[in-house]
N, C-alpha and C positions, 0 to 999 in steps of 0.2 A: 553423471551422479552431480546433484546440485549441491553445492556448497551451502551450509546451513549457519547462519548468524546466530547472534544471540536470540534467545526467546524470553518474552517478559509475561508474567501471569499477575494476577491481581492489580491490575492497572486502576481499575475503577473508574474508567472514563465515563462521564454521564453527559447529557446535553448541557450545552454551555461552555464544555471543557475542551481543551484542544491539546494534541501532541505533535510536537514537533521533532523531526527526524533529520539528522544532519550524517552526511557520510562521503565516500570516495567511491568513484565508478570505476571500475578494472579498466585499463587501457584497451583491452581486447573484448570488452562486454559485450556479450550476445544478449542478455536479457538479466533483470533482476525483479524481484518480488518483496512486497511487504504485505503483511496480512493483519488485519484488525478483526478482533470478533469477541466472542464468549469464552472460546478454547479453540484447540486444534481443530476441532470438528464442526464446529459452528463459526463460519467467518462471515462477518457482515461485509467487509470489503478485503477483496483480494485485487491488490494493485502491482500491476506488472507492466512495467515499461520495457517495450521489446526493441532493439537495435536493429536485431535480424535473428528472429525466431519464430518457428511455427507458420512461415510464410508471411510474417509481419514485418515491415521495415520501419523504423521510427514512428511507432505508434504504441499508446497507452492501453493496455486492454484491463478491463476492471470486470469483475465479477463476484458473485456470492457463492458460497458453499453450505449446504446442510447436509452433514454427516457425508455421504458418499455422492451426493446429487449437487451437481453445479445450476447456476441459474443462467439466465442469459447473457453472453459476453457483451459489453459494451464497449464501444471503442472512442478515444478521443485523439484527435490527429495532431494536435498541438504538442510538440515535442521538444520541451526545453533542456534536454539532459545532453550531455556530451561524453563520449568515452575518454576515461583518463580525468574526467573533471570532478568537481565535488557536487554534491546536491544536497539542497535543503527542501523538505516537503514537511508542510503542515497538515494534520488531519483535524478538522473542526467537527466535533460531535453536535447535531443538532437533533431536534425531537423526531425528524422523520426521514433524516437522510445524513451524510457525511460530506461536507465540503473539503476538497482538498485542493489545496494552496500550494501552486508550483511557482517557479520564478516567473513574474510576469504574467501568469495565468491561474484561473482556478475553474474547477468544475464541481457540480455535485452528482453523488451517487446516492440512490435510495437506500434507507434501511430496511431491505427486503423481509430480513428475519425478525423484525421489530424488537431488536435487542434494546433494553432499557440502559444496560451497561456494557461497556467494551472492556473486558478485562485481559484481553490475549492479545500480544503483537510478536509478529518475528519477521525477521529477514531472511532472504535466500538469495542465491545467484551472485552475479557478478558486482556485488556491493558490499564496501566495508563500512559498519556501522562506527562513527565517532562519537557521537552524542546523541541522547535523547532525553527531552525535557517534556514536561506537562504541566498545564495551569487549568 
């Protein structure tokens, strides 16, 4: 069972805006997830840092989900997270993609569902949300 963190709806994030997430990673973390999308069924970005899960070690796996249909997994090998540490991640929404800002690194994930607004955000797994801000 994956522990579910807070769920946000009606965020209204549009291109040019950003969401900054801060929190604490569990000392024995296996993985955690952040989902950004229109709602729980339409996820523009499924962001899943894996310390050791599903055969991945210290890898960030990203994907998109349309109802029950997952897209192609994207893997980012830069892994700036530490078990028991804190994490600050910023998701910047652009016209055609989302830029994920990590400590000392960033990468871009395409807006495969062509969402014009990101209303939904949730966290799951070995991560405790401490603050959420958007501008």
